[in-house]
C-alpha positions as YAML, in Angstrom:
chain: A
units: angstrom
residues:
- id: 1
  name: UNK
  ca: [64.20, -79.22, 152.60]
- id: 2
  name: UNK
  ca: [64.23, -76.81, 156.11]
- id: 3
  name: UNK
  ca: [61.41, -74.86, 157.02]
- id: 4
  name: UNK
  ca: [64.07, -72.15, 157.13]
- id: 5
  name: UNK
  ca: [64.04, -71.97, 153.43]
- id: 6
  name: UNK
  ca: [60.56, -70.81, 153.35]
- id: 7
  name: UNK
  ca: [60.55, -68.03, 155.78]
- id: 8
  name: UNK
  ca: [59.10, -64.30, 154.36]
- id: 9
  name: UNK
  ca: [61.81, -62.11, 153.14]
- id: 10
  name: UNK
  ca: [61.76, -59.02, 154.77]
- id: 11
  name: UNK
  ca: [61.23, -55.94, 152.98]
- id: 12
  name: UNK
  ca: [64.06, -54.22, 151.46]
- id: 13
  name: UNK
  ca: [62.60, -50.78, 152.34]
- id: 14
  name: UNK
  ca: [62.53, -51.49, 156.34]
- id: 15
  name: UNK
  ca: [66.25, -53.30, 156.07]
- id: 16
  name: UNK
  ca: [67.73, -50.38, 154.50]
- id: 17
  name: UNK
  ca: [66.06, -47.84, 157.48]
- id: 18
  name: UNK
  ca: [67.19, -49.70, 159.79]
- id: 19
  name: UNK
  ca: [70.26, -50.03, 158.86]
- id: 20
  name: UNK
  ca: [71.02, -46.32, 157.78]
- id: 21
  name: UNK
  ca: [69.45, -45.58, 161.29]
- id: 22
  name: UNK
  ca: [72.20, -47.74, 163.11]
- id: 23
  name: UNK
  ca: [74.85, -45.92, 161.04]
- id: 24
  name: UNK
  ca: [73.48, -42.51, 161.97]
- id: 25
  name: UNK
  ca: [73.46, -43.03, 165.29]
- id: 26
  name: UNK
  ca: [76.57, -44.20, 165.24]
- id: 27
  name: UNK
  ca: [77.91, -41.51, 163.35]
- id: 28
  name: UNK
  ca: [75.83, -38.77, 165.38]
- id: 29
  name: UNK
  ca: [77.35, -40.54, 168.98]
- id: 30
  name: UNK
  ca: [80.58, -41.24, 167.54]
- id: 31
  name: UNK
  ca: [80.65, -44.47, 168.40]
- id: 32
  name: UNK
  ca: [83.99, -45.50, 167.42]
- id: 33
  name: UNK
  ca: [85.50, -48.71, 168.28]
- id: 34
  name: UNK
  ca: [87.75, -48.89, 171.27]
- id: 35
  name: UNK
  ca: [90.97, -51.10, 170.79]
- id: 36
  name: UNK
  ca: [92.83, -53.36, 173.27]
- id: 37
  name: UNK
  ca: [95.69, -54.07, 170.29]
- id: 38
  name: UNK
  ca: [98.37, -52.06, 168.46]
- id: 39
  name: UNK
  ca: [98.13, -49.04, 166.70]
- id: 40
  name: UNK
  ca: [98.04, -49.67, 162.80]
- id: 41
  name: UNK
  ca: [100.90, -50.68, 160.86]
- id: 42
  name: UNK
  ca: [100.96, -48.75, 157.24]
- id: 43
  name: UNK
  ca: [103.01, -50.90, 154.56]
- id: 44
  name: UNK
  ca: [105.85, -48.84, 153.29]
- id: 45
  name: UNK
  ca: [104.91, -50.21, 149.44]
- id: 46
  name: UNK
  ca: [102.30, -51.58, 147.03]
- id: 47
  name: UNK
  ca: [104.06, -54.39, 146.92]
- id: 48
  name: UNK
  ca: [104.42, -55.22, 150.35]
- id: 49
  name: UNK
  ca: [100.63, -54.83, 150.87]
- id: 50
  name: UNK
  ca: [100.11, -57.33, 147.97]
- id: 51
  name: UNK
  ca: [102.70, -59.73, 149.50]
- id: 52
  name: UNK
  ca: [100.55, -59.96, 152.54]
- id: 53
  name: UNK
  ca: [97.60, -60.92, 150.26]
- id: 54
  name: UNK
  ca: [98.94, -64.15, 149.96]
- id: 55
  name: UNK
  ca: [100.73, -66.93, 151.99]
- id: 56
  name: UNK
  ca: [103.57, -69.57, 152.05]
- id: 57
  name: UNK
  ca: [101.73, -72.61, 150.15]
- id: 58
  name: UNK
  ca: [99.35, -70.21, 148.65]
- id: 59
  name: UNK
  ca: [97.23, -68.29, 150.74]
- id: 60
  name: UNK
  ca: [95.11, -65.03, 149.50]
- id: 61
  name: UNK
  ca: [94.45, -62.35, 152.17]
- id: 62
  name: UNK
  ca: [92.10, -61.61, 150.54]
- id: 63
  name: UNK
  ca: [83.51, -64.52, 171.87]
- id: 64
  name: UNK
  ca: [81.43, -61.17, 171.59]
- id: 65
  name: UNK
  ca: [83.21, -58.57, 169.20]
- id: 66
  name: UNK
  ca: [85.41, -56.72, 172.05]
- id: 67
  name: UNK
  ca: [88.75, -56.40, 170.07]
- id: 68
  name: UNK
  ca: [88.13, -54.42, 166.86]
- id: 69
  name: UNK
  ca: [90.74, -52.49, 164.38]
- id: 70
  name: UNK
  ca: [91.68, -49.24, 165.16]
- id: 71
  name: UNK
  ca: [89.95, -46.67, 163.76]
- id: 72
  name: UNK
  ca: [91.66, -43.37, 162.41]
- id: 73
  name: UNK
  ca: [88.92, -40.42, 163.16]
- id: 74
  name: UNK
  ca: [89.39, -39.11, 159.72]
- id: 75
  name: UNK
  ca: [87.45, -41.73, 158.50]
- id: 76
  name: UNK
  ca: [84.01, -40.99, 157.18]
- id: 77
  name: UNK
  ca: [80.95, -42.89, 158.27]
- id: 78
  name: UNK
  ca: [78.64, -43.91, 155.50]
- id: 79
  name: UNK
  ca: [75.20, -43.49, 156.34]
- id: 80
  name: UNK
  ca: [72.62, -43.75, 152.59]
- id: 81
  name: UNK
  ca: [71.03, -46.86, 151.38]
- id: 82
  name: UNK
  ca: [69.51, -47.82, 148.55]
- id: 83
  name: UNK
  ca: [66.40, -49.47, 148.15]
- id: 84
  name: UNK
  ca: [66.99, -52.94, 146.69]
- id: 85
  name: UNK
  ca: [65.66, -56.61, 147.12]
- id: 86
  name: UNK
  ca: [66.63, -58.64, 149.81]
- id: 87
  name: UNK
  ca: [67.23, -61.80, 148.55]
- id: 88
  name: UNK
  ca: [68.00, -63.70, 152.00]
- id: 89
  name: UNK
  ca: [65.64, -66.93, 152.61]
- id: 90
  name: UNK
  ca: [66.36, -66.05, 156.62]
- id: 91
  name: UNK
  ca: [64.77, -63.04, 158.29]
- id: 92
  name: UNK
  ca: [68.08, -60.85, 159.07]
- id: 93
  name: UNK
  ca: [69.30, -61.04, 162.57]
- id: 94
  name: UNK
  ca: [66.70, -63.60, 163.64]
- id: 95
  name: UNK
  ca: [68.94, -66.81, 163.84]
- id: 96
  name: UNK
  ca: [66.75, -69.89, 165.00]
- id: 97
  name: UNK
  ca: [68.12, -72.20, 167.24]
- id: 98
  name: UNK
  ca: [69.03, -75.40, 165.15]
- id: 99
  name: UNK
  ca: [70.41, -77.50, 167.50]
- id: 100
  name: UNK
  ca: [67.96, -79.93, 166.86]
- id: 101
  name: UNK
  ca: [68.82, -80.22, 163.05]
- id: 102
  name: UNK
  ca: [72.89, -80.78, 163.92]
- id: 103
  name: UNK
  ca: [74.99, -83.82, 164.16]
- id: 104
  name: UNK
  ca: [75.79, -84.94, 167.49]
- id: 105
  name: UNK
  ca: [79.41, -84.00, 168.04]
- id: 106
  name: UNK
  ca: [82.01, -86.76, 169.57]
- id: 107
  name: UNK
  ca: [81.42, -87.56, 172.87]
- id: 108
  name: UNK
  ca: [84.66, -89.55, 173.67]
- id: 109
  name: UNK
  ca: [86.44, -87.00, 175.40]
- id: 110
  name: UNK
  ca: [89.00, -87.19, 173.29]
- id: 111
  name: UNK
  ca: [91.32, -84.08, 173.13]
- id: 112
  name: UNK
  ca: [91.18, -83.25, 169.29]
- id: 113
  name: UNK
  ca: [92.25, -79.36, 170.03]
- id: 114
  name: UNK
  ca: [92.41, -77.34, 173.10]
- id: 115
  name: UNK
  ca: [91.88, -73.97, 174.42]
- id: 116
  name: UNK
  ca: [95.17, -73.13, 176.58]
- id: 117
  name: UNK
  ca: [94.36, -71.36, 179.83]
- id: 118
  name: UNK
  ca: [95.66, -67.96, 178.01]
- id: 119
  name: UNK
  ca: [93.00, -68.23, 175.67]
- id: 120
  name: UNK
  ca: [94.81, -69.79, 172.46]
- id: 121
  name: UNK
  ca: [93.32, -72.59, 170.62]
- id: 122
  name: UNK
  ca: [95.71, -75.14, 169.14]
- id: 123
  name: UNK
  ca: [95.58, -78.25, 167.62]
- id: 124
  name: UNK
  ca: [96.29, -81.85, 170.10]
- id: 125
  name: UNK
  ca: [99.12, -84.17, 169.16]
- id: 126
  name: UNK
  ca: [98.89, -86.61, 171.60]
- id: 127
  name: UNK
  ca: [97.85, -86.36, 175.28]
- id: 128
  name: UNK
  ca: [101.16, -86.83, 177.23]
- id: 129
  name: UNK
  ca: [102.57, -87.44, 181.00]
- id: 130
  name: UNK
  ca: [102.07, -83.84, 182.43]
- id: 131
  name: UNK
  ca: [99.37, -82.54, 180.17]
- id: 132
  name: UNK
  ca: [99.15, -82.27, 176.07]
- id: 133
  name: UNK
  ca: [101.48, -82.08, 173.20]
- id: 134
  name: UNK
  ca: [100.11, -79.24, 170.99]
- id: 135
  name: UNK
  ca: [100.97, -77.35, 167.85]
- id: 136
  name: UNK
  ca: [101.23, -74.09, 168.00]
- id: 137
  name: UNK
  ca: [100.35, -71.24, 166.34]
- id: 138
  name: UNK
  ca: [103.67, -71.38, 164.89]
- id: 139
  name: UNK
  ca: [103.84, -74.77, 163.82]
- id: 140
  name: UNK
  ca: [106.15, -76.16, 166.69]
- id: 141
  name: UNK
  ca: [105.48, -78.33, 169.30]
- id: 142
  name: UNK
  ca: [104.69, -77.74, 173.20]
- id: 143
  name: UNK
  ca: [103.22, -79.31, 176.18]
- id: 144
  name: UNK
  ca: [100.17, -77.43, 178.13]
- id: 145
  name: UNK
  ca: [99.60, -78.92, 181.06]
- id: 146
  name: UNK
  ca: [95.98, -77.84, 181.32]
- id: 147
  name: UNK
  ca: [93.17, -76.34, 178.97]
- id: 148
  name: UNK
  ca: [89.41, -76.88, 177.71]
- id: 149
  name: UNK
  ca: [89.58, -80.07, 175.41]
- id: 150
  name: UNK
  ca: [87.79, -79.63, 172.19]
- id: 151
  name: UNK
  ca: [86.72, -83.28, 170.67]
- id: 152
  name: UNK
  ca: [84.98, -81.72, 167.86]
- id: 153
  name: UNK
  ca: [83.05, -79.02, 166.35]
- id: 154
  name: UNK
  ca: [79.78, -77.53, 164.02]
- id: 155
  name: UNK
  ca: [82.09, -75.02, 162.55]
- id: 156
  name: UNK
  ca: [85.42, -73.58, 162.52]
- id: 157
  name: UNK
  ca: [85.57, -69.81, 162.28]
- id: 158
  name: UNK
  ca: [89.36, -68.71, 160.73]
- id: 159
  name: UNK
  ca: [89.99, -65.15, 161.12]
- id: 160
  name: UNK
  ca: [93.10, -64.33, 158.73]
- id: 161
  name: UNK
  ca: [96.25, -63.00, 159.86]
- id: 162
  name: UNK
  ca: [97.53, -61.67, 162.38]
- id: 163
  name: UNK
  ca: [100.56, -60.51, 164.99]
- id: 164
  name: UNK
  ca: [103.18, -59.58, 162.56]
- id: 165
  name: UNK
  ca: [100.93, -60.45, 159.16]
- id: 166
  name: UNK
  ca: [98.48, -57.83, 159.27]
- id: 167
  name: UNK
  ca: [97.61, -58.93, 155.74]
- id: 168
  name: UNK
  ca: [96.03, -55.64, 153.32]
- id: 169
  name: UNK
  ca: [96.12, -52.41, 155.01]
- id: 170
  name: UNK
  ca: [93.75, -49.47, 154.23]
- id: 171
  name: UNK
  ca: [94.76, -46.06, 153.34]
- id: 172
  name: UNK
  ca: [94.14, -44.64, 156.46]
- id: 173
  name: UNK
  ca: [95.99, -47.78, 157.84]
- id: 174
  name: UNK
  ca: [92.97, -50.20, 159.01]
- id: 175
  name: UNK
  ca: [94.89, -53.34, 159.71]
- id: 176
  name: UNK
  ca: [93.26, -56.72, 157.67]
- id: 177
  name: UNK
  ca: [94.22, -58.56, 160.29]
- id: 178
  name: UNK
  ca: [91.95, -56.28, 163.02]
- id: 179
  name: UNK
  ca: [88.62, -56.43, 161.03]
- id: 180
  name: UNK
  ca: [89.26, -59.97, 160.30]
- id: 181
  name: UNK
  ca: [88.95, -60.72, 164.09]
- id: 182
  name: UNK
  ca: [86.52, -58.10, 164.89]
- id: 183
  name: UNK
  ca: [83.80, -60.14, 162.70]
- id: 184
  name: UNK
  ca: [85.00, -63.61, 163.37]
- id: 185
  name: UNK
  ca: [84.01, -62.42, 167.20]
- id: 186
  name: UNK
  ca: [80.82, -61.13, 165.90]
- id: 187
  name: UNK
  ca: [80.04, -64.12, 163.94]
- id: 188
  name: UNK
  ca: [80.94, -66.65, 166.60]
- id: 189
  name: UNK
  ca: [78.20, -65.02, 168.63]
- id: 190
  name: UNK
  ca: [75.41, -65.28, 166.53]
- id: 191
  name: UNK
  ca: [75.81, -69.02, 165.42]
- id: 192
  name: UNK
  ca: [76.25, -69.70, 169.08]
- id: 193
  name: UNK
  ca: [73.06, -68.22, 169.74]
- id: 194
  name: UNK
  ca: [71.87, -70.32, 167.27]
- id: 195
  name: UNK
  ca: [73.00, -73.46, 168.95]
- id: 196
  name: UNK
  ca: [75.87, -74.16, 166.84]
- id: 197
  name: UNK
  ca: [79.13, -74.99, 168.48]
- id: 198
  name: UNK
  ca: [81.96, -72.61, 167.30]
- id: 199
  name: UNK
  ca: [85.33, -73.14, 167.74]
- id: 200
  name: UNK
  ca: [87.70, -69.84, 166.29]
- id: 201
  name: UNK
  ca: [91.31, -70.81, 165.24]
- id: 202
  name: UNK
  ca: [92.85, -67.18, 166.17]
- id: 203
  name: UNK
  ca: [91.31, -65.54, 168.88]
- id: 204
  name: UNK
  ca: [93.44, -62.31, 169.53]
- id: 205
  name: UNK
  ca: [96.22, -60.15, 167.81]
- id: 206
  name: UNK
  ca: [98.69, -63.28, 167.39]
- id: 207
  name: UNK
  ca: [100.41, -64.88, 164.27]
- id: 208
  name: UNK
  ca: [99.26, -68.15, 163.42]
- id: 209
  name: UNK
  ca: [100.65, -70.31, 160.49]
- id: 210
  name: UNK
  ca: [98.51, -72.09, 157.89]
- id: 211
  name: UNK
  ca: [99.55, -74.83, 159.04]
- id: 212
  name: UNK
  ca: [98.40, -74.58, 162.81]
- id: 213
  name: UNK
  ca: [94.98, -73.50, 160.95]
- id: 214
  name: UNK
  ca: [93.90, -75.89, 159.03]
- id: 215
  name: UNK
  ca: [95.22, -78.59, 161.51]
- id: 216
  name: UNK
  ca: [92.94, -77.10, 163.87]
- id: 217
  name: UNK
  ca: [89.94, -77.63, 161.36]
- id: 218
  name: UNK
  ca: [91.13, -81.23, 159.56]
- id: 219
  name: UNK
  ca: [91.40, -82.51, 163.88]
- id: 220
  name: UNK
  ca: [87.81, -81.05, 164.95]
- id: 221
  name: UNK
  ca: [85.65, -82.24, 161.80]
- id: 222
  name: UNK
  ca: [83.68, -79.58, 161.20]
- id: 223
  name: UNK
  ca: [80.74, -79.25, 158.85]
- id: 224
  name: UNK
  ca: [81.89, -76.29, 157.89]
- id: 225
  name: UNK
  ca: [85.34, -74.11, 157.75]
- id: 226
  name: UNK
  ca: [85.31, -70.28, 156.72]
- id: 227
  name: UNK
  ca: [88.68, -68.45, 156.67]
- id: 228
  name: UNK
  ca: [87.21, -64.69, 156.93]
- id: 229
  name: UNK
  ca: [89.45, -62.08, 154.91]
- id: 230
  name: UNK
  ca: [89.38, -58.85, 153.36]
- id: 231
  name: UNK
  ca: [91.00, -57.94, 149.80]
- id: 232
  name: UNK
  ca: [93.53, -55.50, 148.20]
- id: 233
  name: UNK
  ca: [94.23, -54.34, 144.68]
- id: 234
  name: UNK
  ca: [91.03, -54.46, 142.97]
- id: 235
  name: UNK
  ca: [90.93, -53.92, 139.05]
- id: 236
  name: UNK
  ca: [89.04, -50.98, 139.56]
- id: 237
  name: UNK
  ca: [85.68, -49.10, 140.50]
- id: 238
  name: UNK
  ca: [82.89, -51.28, 140.34]
- id: 239
  name: UNK
  ca: [78.83, -50.73, 139.85]
- id: 240
  name: UNK
  ca: [78.13, -53.34, 142.78]
- id: 241
  name: UNK
  ca: [80.15, -54.95, 145.82]
- id: 242
  name: UNK
  ca: [82.74, -56.85, 144.46]
- id: 243
  name: UNK
  ca: [82.58, -59.61, 146.73]
- id: 244
  name: UNK
  ca: [84.30, -62.78, 145.93]
- id: 245
  name: UNK
  ca: [84.46, -66.32, 147.71]
- id: 246
  name: UNK
  ca: [86.83, -68.92, 146.67]
- id: 247
  name: UNK
  ca: [85.60, -72.61, 147.42]
- id: 248
  name: UNK
  ca: [88.17, -76.03, 146.90]
- id: 249
  name: UNK
  ca: [87.55, -76.85, 143.64]
- id: 250
  name: UNK
  ca: [87.01, -80.58, 143.71]
- id: 251
  name: UNK
  ca: [84.30, -80.46, 146.96]
- id: 252
  name: UNK
  ca: [80.73, -79.94, 145.86]
- id: 253
  name: UNK
  ca: [79.99, -78.77, 149.59]
- id: 254
  name: UNK
  ca: [82.91, -76.62, 149.98]
- id: 255
  name: UNK
  ca: [81.11, -75.08, 146.52]
- id: 256
  name: UNK
  ca: [77.71, -74.30, 147.74]
- id: 257
  name: UNK
  ca: [78.72, -73.24, 151.11]
- id: 258
  name: UNK
  ca: [80.84, -70.21, 149.28]
- id: 259
  name: UNK
  ca: [77.70, -69.87, 146.73]
- id: 260
  name: UNK
  ca: [75.65, -68.88, 150.09]
- id: 261
  name: UNK
  ca: [77.92, -66.99, 151.89]
- id: 262
  name: UNK
  ca: [78.44, -64.46, 148.68]
- id: 263
  name: UNK
  ca: [74.53, -64.87, 148.03]
- id: 264
  name: UNK
  ca: [73.76, -63.53, 151.56]
- id: 265
  name: UNK
  ca: [76.74, -60.41, 151.17]
- id: 266
  name: UNK
  ca: [75.73, -59.48, 148.20]
- id: 267
  name: UNK
  ca: [72.22, -59.11, 149.10]
- id: 268
  name: UNK
  ca: [72.94, -57.13, 152.16]
- id: 269
  name: UNK
  ca: [75.78, -55.37, 150.71]
- id: 270
  name: UNK
  ca: [73.48, -54.21, 147.75]
- id: 271
  name: UNK
  ca: [71.62, -52.04, 149.63]
- id: 272
  name: UNK
  ca: [74.12, -49.71, 150.78]
- id: 273
  name: UNK
  ca: [75.07, -46.42, 148.57]
- id: 274
  name: UNK
  ca: [79.19, -46.27, 148.33]
- id: 275
  name: UNK
  ca: [81.59, -46.20, 145.59]
- id: 276
  name: UNK
  ca: [82.00, -49.99, 145.26]
- id: 277
  name: UNK
  ca: [85.93, -51.61, 144.05]
- id: 278
  name: UNK
  ca: [85.58, -54.88, 142.70]
- id: 279
  name: UNK
  ca: [87.63, -57.20, 140.34]
- id: 280
  name: UNK
  ca: [85.98, -58.41, 136.67]
- id: 281
  name: UNK
  ca: [85.67, -62.27, 137.81]
- id: 282
  name: UNK
  ca: [84.17, -60.92, 141.28]
- id: 283
  name: UNK
  ca: [81.86, -63.93, 142.52]
- id: 284
  name: UNK
  ca: [81.85, -67.86, 143.92]
- id: 285
  name: UNK
  ca: [85.23, -69.03, 142.27]
- id: 286
  name: UNK
  ca: [88.06, -71.68, 142.58]
- id: 287
  name: UNK
  ca: [91.58, -71.50, 141.69]
- id: 288
  name: UNK
  ca: [94.51, -73.89, 141.35]
- id: 289
  name: UNK
  ca: [98.26, -74.41, 141.14]
- id: 290
  name: UNK
  ca: [100.40, -75.85, 138.59]
- id: 291
  name: UNK
  ca: [99.97, -78.99, 140.71]
- id: 292
  name: UNK
  ca: [96.25, -78.98, 139.93]
- id: 293
  name: UNK
  ca: [95.69, -79.07, 143.31]
- id: 294
  name: UNK
  ca: [94.07, -75.76, 145.56]
- id: 295
  name: UNK
  ca: [96.25, -72.73, 144.72]
- id: 296
  name: UNK
  ca: [95.29, -71.49, 148.50]
- id: 297
  name: UNK
  ca: [96.70, -73.33, 151.31]
- id: 298
  name: UNK
  ca: [94.31, -72.74, 153.44]
- id: 299
  name: UNK
  ca: [91.67, -74.38, 151.26]
- id: 300
  name: UNK
  ca: [94.32, -77.21, 150.02]
- id: 301
  name: UNK
  ca: [95.39, -78.22, 153.59]
- id: 302
  name: UNK
  ca: [92.06, -78.24, 154.88]
- id: 303
  name: UNK
  ca: [91.08, -80.95, 152.32]
- id: 304
  name: UNK
  ca: [88.17, -83.41, 153.63]
- id: 305
  name: UNK
  ca: [86.16, -80.33, 155.51]
- id: 306
  name: UNK
  ca: [83.79, -77.90, 153.61]
- id: 307
  name: UNK
  ca: [85.82, -74.55, 153.71]
- id: 308
  name: UNK
  ca: [85.83, -71.25, 152.27]
- id: 309
  name: UNK
  ca: [88.17, -68.07, 152.03]
- id: 310
  name: UNK
  ca: [85.79, -65.17, 151.89]
- id: 311
  name: UNK
  ca: [86.96, -61.70, 150.53]
- id: 312
  name: UNK
  ca: [83.84, -59.99, 150.45]
- id: 313
  name: UNK
  ca: [85.05, -56.45, 150.96]
- id: 314
  name: UNK
  ca: [88.35, -54.64, 149.69]
- id: 315
  name: UNK
  ca: [89.59, -52.79, 152.60]
- id: 316
  name: UNK
  ca: [92.21, -50.79, 150.18]
- id: 317
  name: UNK
  ca: [89.19, -49.06, 148.75]
- id: 318
  name: UNK
  ca: [88.63, -45.62, 150.90]
- id: 319
  name: UNK
  ca: [84.64, -46.16, 151.27]
- id: 320
  name: UNK
  ca: [85.42, -49.60, 151.60]
- id: 321
  name: UNK
  ca: [87.60, -48.78, 154.53]
- id: 322
  name: UNK
  ca: [85.47, -46.58, 156.26]
- id: 323
  name: UNK
  ca: [82.32, -49.41, 156.48]
- id: 324
  name: UNK
  ca: [84.95, -51.67, 157.77]
- id: 325
  name: UNK
  ca: [85.87, -50.08, 160.85]
- id: 326
  name: UNK
  ca: [82.20, -49.25, 162.18]
- id: 327
  name: UNK
  ca: [80.51, -51.77, 164.51]
- id: 328
  name: UNK
  ca: [77.51, -51.58, 162.08]
- id: 329
  name: UNK
  ca: [78.76, -52.83, 159.26]
- id: 330
  name: UNK
  ca: [81.13, -55.71, 160.99]
- id: 331
  name: UNK
  ca: [77.88, -56.84, 162.36]
- id: 332
  name: UNK
  ca: [76.27, -56.59, 158.84]
- id: 333
  name: UNK
  ca: [78.75, -58.64, 157.18]
- id: 334
  name: UNK
  ca: [78.45, -60.98, 160.36]
- id: 335
  name: UNK
  ca: [75.02, -61.94, 160.22]
- id: 336
  name: UNK
  ca: [75.31, -61.95, 156.31]
- id: 337
  name: UNK
  ca: [77.95, -64.88, 156.73]
- id: 338
  name: UNK
  ca: [75.46, -66.40, 159.69]
- id: 339
  name: UNK
  ca: [72.64, -66.51, 157.99]
- id: 340
  name: UNK
  ca: [74.26, -68.60, 154.84]
- id: 341
  name: UNK
  ca: [75.76, -70.80, 157.60]
- id: 342
  name: UNK
  ca: [72.65, -71.96, 158.87]
- id: 343
  name: UNK
  ca: [71.57, -72.38, 155.34]
- id: 344
  name: UNK
  ca: [74.09, -74.40, 154.61]
- id: 345
  name: UNK
  ca: [73.53, -76.37, 157.62]
- id: 346
  name: UNK
  ca: [69.79, -77.05, 157.65]
- id: 347
  name: UNK
  ca: [68.81, -76.90, 153.38]
- id: 348
  name: UNK
  ca: [70.17, -77.65, 150.24]
- id: 349
  name: UNK
  ca: [69.97, -74.09, 148.73]
- id: 350
  name: UNK
  ca: [72.88, -74.20, 146.02]
- id: 351
  name: UNK
  ca: [74.23, -71.03, 146.73]
- id: 352
  name: UNK
  ca: [74.76, -68.61, 143.53]
- id: 353
  name: UNK
  ca: [77.23, -66.45, 141.92]
- id: 354
  name: UNK
  ca: [79.73, -69.40, 140.31]
- id: 355
  name: UNK
  ca: [81.83, -67.77, 138.05]
- id: 356
  name: UNK
  ca: [85.27, -68.68, 136.41]
- id: 357
  name: UNK
  ca: [88.28, -67.20, 137.70]
- id: 358
  name: UNK
  ca: [90.76, -65.36, 134.93]
- id: 359
  name: UNK
  ca: [94.32, -66.90, 135.12]
- id: 360
  name: UNK
  ca: [96.54, -65.45, 137.37]
- id: 361
  name: UNK
  ca: [100.37, -65.60, 136.93]
- id: 362
  name: UNK
  ca: [101.23, -63.63, 140.50]
- id: 363
  name: UNK
  ca: [103.32, -65.82, 142.62]
- id: 364
  name: UNK
  ca: [102.12, -66.64, 146.33]
- id: 365
  name: UNK
  ca: [103.51, -63.89, 148.90]
- id: 366
  name: UNK
  ca: [105.11, -64.41, 152.33]
- id: 367
  name: UNK
  ca: [102.76, -65.04, 154.44]
- id: 368
  name: UNK
  ca: [101.32, -67.92, 156.60]
- id: 369
  name: UNK
  ca: [104.39, -69.71, 156.92]
- id: 370
  name: UNK
  ca: [105.94, -71.09, 160.34]
- id: 371
  name: UNK
  ca: [109.64, -68.70, 160.10]
- id: 372
  name: UNK
  ca: [110.34, -66.12, 162.19]
- id: 373
  name: UNK
  ca: [106.83, -66.61, 164.17]
- id: 374
  name: UNK
  ca: [106.45, -66.21, 168.10]
- id: 375
  name: UNK
  ca: [104.29, -68.13, 169.82]
- id: 376
  name: UNK
  ca: [102.01, -66.45, 172.37]
- id: 377
  name: UNK
  ca: [101.77, -67.42, 175.85]
- id: 378
  name: UNK
  ca: [99.86, -70.79, 176.56]
- id: 379
  name: UNK
  ca: [99.76, -70.48, 180.27]
...
């Protein structure tokens, strides 16, 4: 058991004051994200939004952070926090260097994945004359002449959706894909500061298939694979955050990872006083398809690697959309996931919040596949 599990818990009031001050200062200074991505695209119908929540084979959408979602100026900035107990065993924002507690990564120099000259991460199929044969984001094969070779990773982070698949869209037009990437980038920075080797499956606003995302993860064989999403279509209002994490039904380590992320997220989010939304079975759960395998493709196709799909807020709930566009809250969510990852890698903590999911009959939607996909430039 790591000494991390014995760190003194921070006072709830101190955390509440700190986050409140950050949010108030941001609001007063007009601290809105700057954008280097396309303007928000609002789905034409609720059905279209729902269709983006799941992907072909069944995925539910559910670097330093510099690319963040477009923020409509009409969104308010929440500033009121409630002083409730913080359950984290790691002091917020304090990520100790745990590199000496992590397994050694492969030193054989084998190219299992590649960062291309344009920053795109791709699974390497083989080494060929003239470079590397890669699986492109759209699931095609291509030869790239050069790039940064990746032989392994401790953690792979997957920013859900991207490009022409925006995922959920908030009432003010905020796209899930942009929020996912902003938080994934912040999480990467936090974990790397703790000595953890991290690889992102998506590094910019482009489309990438489930096939390509999971190929990167399984080839690099990390200790944890985290697919970051934000939810839509809740059952209704909720008295507390409606955070959800999904795990691989047959993997105890996947379950533990999902439980720790939920535990840390709930401890952080319960400090914030807004009108929350959620499903009646919110919590940590698995879901199987008719075949008996994991329903969500991002979990089913990453079997062998402890993986979780996170849906920590409802982007379609106006107060939560307002939270998700603030850099301060993006940092809060990234830190919550980061604390959970550190605990997962260094302790045997089991996590909490496990529930049994109620039956769902909705079929998978049309996202996450390879059809009509346009690859980004590689060189």
